[in-house]
C-alpha positions as CSV (number, residue, x, y, z in Angstrom):
1,M,-30.1,8.2,24.4
2,R,-26.9,8.8,22.5
3,A,-26.9,9.5,18.8
4,D,-25.7,6.8,16.5
5,N,-22.5,8.1,15.0
6,S,-21.3,4.8,13.6
7,R,-21.7,6.0,10.0
8,H,-19.2,8.8,10.7
9,L,-16.7,6.3,12.2
10,V,-17.2,4.0,9.2
11,A,-16.6,6.9,6.7
12,A,-13.5,8.1,8.6
13,A,-12.1,4.6,8.7
14,G,-12.7,4.3,4.9
15,N,-11.0,7.6,4.3
16,R,-8.0,6.6,6.4
17,H,-7.8,3.3,4.5
18,E,-7.8,4.9,1.1
19,Y,-5.3,7.6,2.2
20,T,-2.9,5.0,3.6
21,R,-3.3,2.7,0.6
22,A,-2.5,5.6,-1.8
23,K,0.5,6.6,0.3
24,A,1.8,3.0,0.2
25,I,1.3,2.7,-3.6
26,K,3.0,6.1,-4.1
27,A,6.0,4.9,-1.9
28,L,6.3,1.6,-3.8
29,R,6.2,3.5,-7.2
30,E,8.9,5.9,-6.0
31,I,11.1,2.9,-4.8
32,D,10.5,1.2,-8.1
33,D,11.3,4.3,-10.2
34,A,14.5,4.7,-8.2
35,G,15.4,1.1,-8.8
36,T,16.5,0.5,-5.3
37,G,14.0,-2.2,-4.4
38,V,12.0,-2.4,-1.2
39,A,14.7,-4.2,0.8
40,G,17.4,-1.7,-0.2
41,E,15.2,1.3,0.6
42,A,14.2,-0.1,4.0
43,Q,17.8,-1.2,4.6
44,V,16.9,-4.7,5.6
45,V,18.5,-8.0,4.8
46,G,17.1,-9.5,1.6
47,A,16.7,-12.9,3.2
48,W,14.4,-11.4,5.8
49,S,12.3,-9.4,3.4
50,G,11.9,-12.2,0.9
51,S,12.2,-12.0,-2.8
52,R,10.6,-9.2,-4.8
53,K,8.7,-11.7,-7.0
54,K,7.2,-13.4,-4.0
55,A,6.1,-10.1,-2.6
56,E,4.6,-8.9,-5.9
57,S,2.8,-12.2,-6.3
58,S,1.4,-11.9,-2.9
59,M,0.3,-8.3,-3.4
60,A,-1.3,-9.2,-6.8
61,R,-3.1,-12.2,-5.3
62,T,-4.5,-10.1,-2.4
63,G,-5.4,-7.1,-4.6
64,T,-2.9,-4.9,-2.7
65,V,-1.4,-3.6,-6.0
66,A,-3.8,-3.3,-8.8
67,N,-3.1,-2.6,-12.5
68,N,-0.7,0.4,-12.4
69,A,-2.9,2.2,-14.9
70,S,-6.0,2.1,-12.7
71,A,-4.3,2.5,-9.3
72,P,-4.3,5.9,-7.7
73,R,-1.1,7.9,-8.0
74,G,-1.2,9.1,-4.4
75,P,-2.7,11.9,-2.4
């Protein structure tokens, strides 16, 4: 019978999630500090990427971006 290693897989997935989330938040803060905007930094057409307010609203609604004071500043 094989050992149940699912707890290790769950822990690793959680760690990857938090690390990736922290990197995304750090990247968004760097873009915001530079004042270039996400579309400008990614070099995509603004019409394709949508408005910044719409994106921020969506992120706030889904909890992707929390209050800046409480969100982690990155790895």
